[in-house]
Structures are given as structure tokens and as C-alpha cells.
DRENDREN-670476 format. One record per residue: y, z, x of N, C-alpha, C in turn; residue number from 1. Coordinates in steps of 0.05 Angstrom, whole numbers, always signed. Example, Ala and Ser with C-alpha at 12.3 -4.5 7.8 and 13.67 -1.06 7.14 Angstrom:
2
+--------+--------+--------+--------+--------+--------+--------+--------+--------+-----+
|    nc2 |    nc3 |    nc1 |   cac2 |   cac3 |   cac1 |    cc2 |    cc3 |    cc1 |   n |
+--------+--------+--------+--------+--------+--------+--------+--------+--------+-----+
|   -114 |   +156 |   +264 |    -90 |   +156 |   +246 |    -66 |   +156 |   +264 |   1 |
|    -45 |   +142 |   +257 |    -21 |   +143 |   +273 |     +1 |   +157 |   +258 |   2 |
+--------+--------+--------+--------+--------+--------+--------+--------+--------+-----+
***
This chain:
150
+--------+--------+--------+--------+--------+--------+--------+--------+--------+-----+
|    nc2 |    nc3 |    nc1 |   cac2 |   cac3 |   cac1 |    cc2 |    cc3 |    cc1 |   n |
+--------+--------+--------+--------+--------+--------+--------+--------+--------+-----+
|   +246 |   -940 |   -706 |   +222 |   -924 |   -707 |   +218 |   -913 |   -735 |   1 |
|   +194 |   -916 |   -745 |   +188 |   -904 |   -771 |   +185 |   -874 |   -767 |   2 |
|   +198 |   -858 |   -783 |   +198 |   -829 |   -780 |   +174 |   -817 |   -794 |   3 |
|   +155 |   -807 |   -777 |   +132 |   -792 |   -787 |   +129 |   -767 |   -771 |   4 |
|   +115 |   -747 |   -781 |   +111 |   -722 |   -766 |    +99 |   -728 |   -738 |   5 |
|    +79 |   -745 |   -737 |    +66 |   -750 |   -711 |    +85 |   -763 |   -692 |   6 |
|   +100 |   -783 |   -701 |   +119 |   -796 |   -683 |   +141 |   -778 |   -673 |   7 |
|   +151 |   -760 |   -690 |   +171 |   -741 |   -682 |   +160 |   -722 |   -662 |   8 |
|   +135 |   -713 |   -666 |   +123 |   -694 |   -647 |   +118 |   -707 |   -620 |   9 |
|   +111 |   -733 |   -619 |   +108 |   -748 |   -594 |   +135 |   -751 |   -581 |  10 |
|   +155 |   -759 |   -597 |   +183 |   -762 |   -588 |   +192 |   -736 |   -574 |  11 |
|   +186 |   -713 |   -587 |   +194 |   -687 |   -576 |   +182 |   -683 |   -548 |  12 |
|   +157 |   -691 |   -544 |   +143 |   -687 |   -519 |   +159 |   -701 |   -496 |  13 |
|   +169 |   -726 |   -502 |   +182 |   -741 |   -481 |   +213 |   -736 |   -480 |  14 |
|   +226 |   -732 |   -502 |   +255 |   -730 |   -503 |   +266 |   -701 |   -506 |  15 |
|   +250 |   -684 |   -518 |   +258 |   -656 |   -522 |   +235 |   -637 |   -512 |  16 |
|   +229 |   -639 |   -486 |   +206 |   -624 |   -476 |   +208 |   -594 |   -480 |  17 |
|   +232 |   -582 |   -479 |   +234 |   -554 |   -483 |   +225 |   -545 |   -511 |  18 |
|   +233 |   -561 |   -531 |   +224 |   -555 |   -559 |   +194 |   -558 |   -561 |  19 |
|   +183 |   -579 |   -548 |   +154 |   -584 |   -550 |   +139 |   -561 |   -537 |  20 |
|   +148 |   -553 |   -512 |   +134 |   -531 |   -499 |   +137 |   -504 |   -514 |  21 |
|   +159 |   -500 |   -527 |   +163 |   -476 |   -543 |   +145 |   -475 |   -567 |  22 |
|   +134 |   -498 |   -575 |   +115 |   -499 |   -598 |   +127 |   -509 |   -624 |  23 |
|   +150 |   -522 |   -623 |   +162 |   -533 |   -647 |   +146 |   -557 |   -656 |  24 |
|   +137 |   -557 |   -682 |   +121 |   -579 |   -692 |   +129 |   -585 |   -721 |  25 |
|   +132 |   -611 |   -727 |   +137 |   -620 |   -754 |   +111 |   -617 |   -769 |  26 |
|   +112 |   -604 |   -793 |    +87 |   -602 |   -809 |    +88 |   -620 |   -833 |  27 |
|   +111 |   -621 |   -847 |   +114 |   -638 |   -870 |   +140 |   -652 |   -869 |  28 |
|   +141 |   -677 |   -880 |   +165 |   -693 |   -879 |   +166 |   -710 |   -904 |  29 |
|   +188 |   -708 |   -918 |   +193 |   -726 |   -941 |   +223 |   -732 |   -941 |  30 |
|   +232 |   -749 |   -959 |   +260 |   -755 |   -960 |   +277 |   -732 |   -970 |  31 |
|   +264 |   -712 |   -982 |   +278 |   -689 |   -993 |   +276 |   -663 |   -977 |  32 |
|   +255 |   -662 |   -960 |   +249 |   -636 |   -947 |   +234 |   -641 |   -921 |  33 |
|   +240 |   -624 |   -901 |   +226 |   -624 |   -876 |   +217 |   -595 |   -870 |  34 |
|   +192 |   -592 |   -862 |   +180 |   -566 |   -856 |   +171 |   -567 |   -826 |  35 |
|   +182 |   -548 |   -811 |   +176 |   -546 |   -782 |   +165 |   -518 |   -777 |  36 |
|   +144 |   -517 |   -760 |   +132 |   -491 |   -754 |   +135 |   -485 |   -724 |  37 |
|   +136 |   -460 |   -718 |   +136 |   -450 |   -690 |   +121 |   -423 |   -690 |  38 |
|   +104 |   -420 |   -670 |    +88 |   -395 |   -669 |    +98 |   -379 |   -645 |  39 |
|   +100 |   -352 |   -650 |   +109 |   -334 |   -629 |    +87 |   -334 |   -607 |  40 |
|    +96 |   -341 |   -583 |    +78 |   -342 |   -559 |    +94 |   -331 |   -535 |  41 |
|    +80 |   -328 |   -513 |    +92 |   -318 |   -489 |   +116 |   -334 |   -481 |  42 |
|   +114 |   -361 |   -483 |   +135 |   -378 |   -473 |   +161 |   -377 |   -489 |  43 |
|   +160 |   -368 |   -514 |   +184 |   -368 |   -531 |   +192 |   -339 |   -539 |  44 |
|   +182 |   -320 |   -525 |   +188 |   -292 |   -533 |   +212 |   -281 |   -518 |  45 |
|   +224 |   -260 |   -529 |   +245 |   -245 |   -516 |   +233 |   -219 |   -504 |  46 |
|   +249 |   -203 |   -491 |   +237 |   -178 |   -479 |   +228 |   -158 |   -499 |  47 |
|   +234 |   -162 |   -525 |   +226 |   -143 |   -546 |   +201 |   -151 |   -561 |  48 |
|   +186 |   -170 |   -549 |   +160 |   -180 |   -559 |   +163 |   -193 |   -587 |  49 |
|   +185 |   -207 |   -591 |   +188 |   -224 |   -614 |   +199 |   -250 |   -605 |  50 |
|   +201 |   -269 |   -624 |   +210 |   -296 |   -617 |   +240 |   -296 |   -610 |  51 |
|   +247 |   -308 |   -588 |   +275 |   -311 |   -579 |   +290 |   -327 |   -600 |  52 |
|   +315 |   -318 |   -605 |   +331 |   -331 |   -626 |   +335 |   -361 |   -621 |  53 |
|   +337 |   -369 |   -596 |   +341 |   -398 |   -590 |   +316 |   -414 |   -597 |  54 |
|   +293 |   -403 |   -595 |   +268 |   -418 |   -602 |   +268 |   -422 |   -633 |  55 |
|   +276 |   -401 |   -648 |   +279 |   -405 |   -677 |   +300 |   -426 |   -683 |  56 |
|   +322 |   -425 |   -668 |   +343 |   -445 |   -672 |   +334 |   -473 |   -667 |  57 |
|   +317 |   -478 |   -647 |   +307 |   -505 |   -642 |   +291 |   -515 |   -666 |  58 |
|   +274 |   -497 |   -677 |   +257 |   -505 |   -700 |   +275 |   -510 |   -724 |  59 |
|   +294 |   -493 |   -729 |   +312 |   -496 |   -752 |   +328 |   -522 |   -750 |  60 |
|   +340 |   -527 |   -726 |   +356 |   -552 |   -723 |   +338 |   -576 |   -726 |  61 |
|   +314 |   -575 |   -716 |   +295 |   -597 |   -718 |   +290 |   -604 |   -748 |  62 |
|   +287 |   -583 |   -764 |   +283 |   -589 |   -793 |   +307 |   -603 |   -806 |  63 |
|   +331 |   -594 |   -799 |   +354 |   -607 |   -811 |   +359 |   -635 |   -798 |  64 |
|   +356 |   -637 |   -772 |   +361 |   -663 |   -759 |   +341 |   -685 |   -767 |  65 |
|   +316 |   -678 |   -770 |   +296 |   -698 |   -779 |   +302 |   -706 |   -807 |  66 |
|   +312 |   -688 |   -824 |   +319 |   -695 |   -851 |   +342 |   -715 |   -851 |  67 |
|   +361 |   -711 |   -833 |   +383 |   -731 |   -830 |   +372 |   -758 |   -820 |  68 |
|   +355 |   -757 |   -800 |   +343 |   -782 |   -790 |   +328 |   -797 |   -811 |  69 |
|   +314 |   -783 |   -828 |   +299 |   -795 |   -850 |   +318 |   -809 |   -870 |  70 |
|   +340 |   -796 |   -876 |   +360 |   -808 |   -894 |   +373 |   -833 |   -882 |  71 |
|   +378 |   -831 |   -856 |   +389 |   -855 |   -842 |   +370 |   -878 |   -842 |  72 |
|   +344 |   -872 |   -837 |   +323 |   -893 |   -838 |   +323 |   -906 |   -865 |  73 |
|   +324 |   -890 |   -886 |   +323 |   -900 |   -913 |   +347 |   -918 |   -920 |  74 |
|   +371 |   -910 |   -909 |   +396 |   -925 |   -915 |   +397 |   -951 |   -901 |  75 |
|   +382 |   -954 |   -879 |   +383 |   -979 |   -863 |   +411 |   -984 |   -851 |  76 |
|   +427 |   -963 |   -848 |   +453 |   -965 |   -836 |   +453 |   -953 |   -808 |  77 |
|   +472 |   -961 |   -791 |   +476 |   -948 |   -766 |   +495 |   -925 |   -770 |  78 |
|   +485 |   -900 |   -766 |   +500 |   -876 |   -772 |   +501 |   -858 |   -747 |  79 |
|   +524 |   -849 |   -740 |   +526 |   -829 |   -719 |   +523 |   -802 |   -731 |  80 |
|   +510 |   -784 |   -717 |   +505 |   -757 |   -728 |   +510 |   -737 |   -706 |  81 |
|   +522 |   -714 |   -713 |   +529 |   -694 |   -693 |   +531 |   -667 |   -707 |  82 |
|   +519 |   -646 |   -695 |   +523 |   -619 |   -704 |   +550 |   -610 |   -694 |  83 |
|   +567 |   -602 |   -713 |   +594 |   -593 |   -706 |   +598 |   -563 |   -708 |  84 |
|   +579 |   -549 |   -721 |   +581 |   -520 |   -724 |   +554 |   -509 |   -732 |  85 |
|   +548 |   -485 |   -723 |   +522 |   -473 |   -730 |   +526 |   -443 |   -733 |  86 |
|   +513 |   -431 |   -753 |   +512 |   -402 |   -757 |   +484 |   -394 |   -763 |  87 |
|   +478 |   -369 |   -756 |   +451 |   -358 |   -761 |   +452 |   -329 |   -770 |  88 |
|   +432 |   -322 |   -786 |   +428 |   -294 |   -794 |   +399 |   -287 |   -790 |  89 |
|   +394 |   -263 |   -780 |   +368 |   -254 |   -774 |   +361 |   -229 |   -790 |  90 |
|   +338 |   -230 |   -803 |   +331 |   -209 |   -822 |   +307 |   -192 |   -814 |  91 |
|   +289 |   -204 |   -798 |   +264 |   -191 |   -791 |   +256 |   -201 |   -763 |  92 |
|   +241 |   -185 |   -749 |   +231 |   -192 |   -723 |   +213 |   -217 |   -725 |  93 |
|   +217 |   -236 |   -708 |   +202 |   -261 |   -709 |   +176 |   -259 |   -694 |  94 |
|   +154 |   -255 |   -708 |   +128 |   -254 |   -696 |   +109 |   -272 |   -712 |  95 |
|    +87 |   -280 |   -700 |    +68 |   -297 |   -714 |    +79 |   -325 |   -718 |  96 |
|    +71 |   -339 |   -739 |    +80 |   -366 |   -745 |   +104 |   -364 |   -763 |  97 |
|   +125 |   -378 |   -756 |   +149 |   -380 |   -773 |   +153 |   -409 |   -781 |  98 |
|   +156 |   -413 |   -807 |   +159 |   -439 |   -818 |   +188 |   -443 |   -828 |  99 |
|   +202 |   -463 |   -818 |   +229 |   -469 |   -825 |   +229 |   -493 |   -845 | 100 |
|   +243 |   -489 |   -867 |   +244 |   -510 |   -887 |   +274 |   -517 |   -892 | 101 |
|   +279 |   -543 |   -892 |   +306 |   -552 |   -898 |   +304 |   -573 |   -920 | 102 |
|   +320 |   -569 |   -940 |   +321 |   -588 |   -962 |   +350 |   -599 |   -963 | 103 |
|   +354 |   -620 |   -978 |   +381 |   -631 |   -980 |   +382 |   -661 |   -976 | 104 |
|   +359 |   -674 |   -978 |   +358 |   -702 |   -974 |   +377 |   -718 |   -991 | 105 |
|   +380 |   -711 |  -1016 |   +398 |   -725 |  -1035 |   +427 |   -723 |  -1026 | 106 |
|   +435 |   -699 |  -1017 |   +462 |   -695 |  -1008 |   +468 |   -711 |   -983 | 107 |
|   +448 |   -714 |   -965 |   +452 |   -730 |   -941 |   +456 |   -759 |   -949 | 108 |
|   +439 |   -769 |   -967 |   +441 |   -797 |   -976 |   +468 |   -802 |   -988 | 109 |
|   +478 |   -783 |  -1004 |   +504 |   -786 |  -1016 |   +526 |   -787 |   -995 | 110 |
|   +524 |   -770 |   -975 |   +544 |   -769 |   -954 |   +545 |   -796 |   -939 | 111 |
|   +521 |   -808 |   -934 |   +520 |   -834 |   -920 |   +532 |   -855 |   -938 | 112 |
|   +527 |   -854 |   -964 |   +538 |   -874 |   -982 |   +569 |   -872 |   -982 | 113 |
|   +579 |   -848 |   -984 |   +609 |   -844 |   -984 |   +621 |   -854 |   -958 | 114 |
|   +608 |   -847 |   -935 |   +618 |   -856 |   -909 |   +619 |   -886 |   -907 | 115 |
|   +598 |   -899 |   -918 |   +597 |   -928 |   -918 |   +620 |   -940 |   -934 | 116 |
|   +626 |   -928 |   -957 |   +647 |   -938 |   -975 |   +675 |   -933 |   -964 | 117 |
|   +679 |   -909 |   -953 |   +706 |   -901 |   -944 |   +711 |   -907 |   -914 | 118 |
|   +690 |   -913 |   -899 |   +692 |   -917 |   -870 |   +701 |   -891 |   -856 | 119 |
|   +697 |   -869 |   -868 |   +705 |   -843 |   -856 |   +680 |   -825 |   -853 | 120 |
|   +682 |   -808 |   -834 |   +660 |   -789 |   -829 |   +658 |   -769 |   -852 | 121 |
|   +634 |   -759 |   -856 |   +629 |   -739 |   -877 |   +618 |   -714 |   -864 | 122 |
|   +627 |   -691 |   -873 |   +616 |   -665 |   -863 |   +599 |   -653 |   -884 | 123 |
|   +576 |   -644 |   -876 |   +558 |   -630 |   -895 |   +544 |   -607 |   -881 | 124 |
|   +536 |   -587 |   -897 |   +522 |   -564 |   -886 |   +494 |   -564 |   -897 | 125 |
|   +475 |   -562 |   -878 |   +446 |   -560 |   -885 |   +436 |   -533 |   -876 | 126 |
|   +421 |   -520 |   -893 |   +410 |   -494 |   -886 |   +380 |   -496 |   -882 | 127 |
|   +370 |   -483 |   -862 |   +342 |   -481 |   -856 |   +333 |   -452 |   -856 | 128 |
|   +314 |   -445 |   -873 |   +305 |   -418 |   -875 |   +277 |   -415 |   -862 | 129 |
|   +275 |   -395 |   -845 |   +249 |   -390 |   -831 |   +235 |   -366 |   -844 | 130 |
|   +210 |   -371 |   -853 |   +194 |   -350 |   -865 |   +169 |   -346 |   -849 | 131 |
|   +160 |   -320 |   -848 |   +135 |   -314 |   -833 |   +111 |   -320 |   -851 | 132 |
|    +87 |   -314 |   -841 |    +62 |   -320 |   -855 |    +60 |   -305 |   -881 | 133 |
|    +74 |   -283 |   -885 |    +74 |   -268 |   -910 |    +95 |   -279 |   -930 | 134 |
|   +110 |   -299 |   -921 |   +131 |   -310 |   -939 |   +157 |   -294 |   -938 | 135 |
|   +160 |   -276 |   -919 |   +184 |   -260 |   -916 |   +205 |   -275 |   -899 | 136 |
|   +230 |   -275 |   -908 |   +251 |   -289 |   -894 |   +256 |   -275 |   -868 | 137 |
|   +254 |   -290 |   -846 |   +258 |   -279 |   -819 |   +287 |   -286 |   -809 | 138 |
|   +295 |   -312 |   -813 |   +321 |   -320 |   -805 |   +330 |   -344 |   -822 | 139 |
|   +356 |   -348 |   -822 |   +369 |   -370 |   -837 |   +390 |   -382 |   -819 | 140 |
|   +389 |   -408 |   -815 |   +408 |   -423 |   -799 |   +423 |   -443 |   -816 | 141 |
|   +449 |   -445 |   -812 |   +465 |   -465 |   -825 |   +476 |   -484 |   -804 | 142 |
|   +473 |   -509 |   -808 |   +483 |   -529 |   -790 |   +503 |   -547 |   -804 | 143 |
|   +526 |   -550 |   -793 |   +546 |   -568 |   -803 |   +543 |   -595 |   -788 | 144 |
|   +536 |   -615 |   -804 |   +531 |   -642 |   -792 |   +554 |   -660 |   -799 | 145 |
|   +562 |   -676 |   -780 |   +582 |   -697 |   -784 |   +567 |   -724 |   -784 | 146 |
|   +570 |   -739 |   -805 |   +557 |   -765 |   -808 |   +578 |   -787 |   -812 | 147 |
|   +575 |   -808 |   -797 |   +594 |   -831 |   -800 |   +579 |   -857 |   -797 | 148 |
|   +581 |   -874 |   -817 |   +570 |   -901 |   -816 |   +587 |   -917 |   -797 | 149 |
|   +574 |   -930 |   -778 |   +588 |   -946 |   -758 |   +596 |   -973 |   -768 | 150 |
+--------+--------+--------+--------+--------+--------+--------+--------+--------+-----+
***
């Protein structure tokens, strides 16, 4: 499957319906960066009238995971991928539209190259930062990905 924002959003509807219903949407996609948006709504809120941390986590993981998928597509290799660890920090109440951006495409491509050469898995950490409509940092998620060329 060619990785495009539209195709990922359709894929989400069928394979990740919870993320789709929560409002997670890919906005921009390149080999270096993925931008995912989610808007605070009734379905993804907590009792304190802000966005539930898990809804933010879905959007953040989507930005890092799609970046990994894009690098795998570019490499034309069969690569297994798995989140092995995750950490998050929250700085502001999540309201309105929050945009998560993950960069690191070059690092992912390098990890795939090394895994292909060494036949060993590679661990890498990708960070996704969520900012509100005013550009203020709301939350930051770090995902440790394990990549191994099959």
C-alpha cells in the first residue's frame, strides 16, 4: 500500500476504529515528518473537560508509527516494528485542536539500513510533540521502537 494521508485515514476507519472515532487524522506526511491532528470533543474528553491522555497518546503514536511505515515503504524491505517502551509528559490542559509532529525519518532509514547489514534489531526513540492552536506545547510523547529487517 502506498502511504498517503488519505489511505492512512481510511485504514484507520477499518483497522483502528477507536482512533478514527476519537478524531485522529493525518494532516501532513513526508519521509522526514508526520503531522497528526486531534480535536477535543465529547468522545475523547476526560471528566475535567480536557482531552483524555490516551486520546493524545493515540495521535502521538500515529505520528511516529506512520513515519516508521513511510521509511519501511521507501526501503522496500520487510521490516518488523514494535513499540517497546513509551513515556509521556503533560504541560497544559488539552483543549481545542492539538497537532502532534514527529520528525526523525533519516534516523529510521539509518536504523533499517543497519538492521539489514547486521541482521539484528535496532532500537530507536521517536518523540512526538503536541501543540495547541496557539503553538503552546501541551504534551510530549517518546516511543521506543524496535525495528528488524526480516
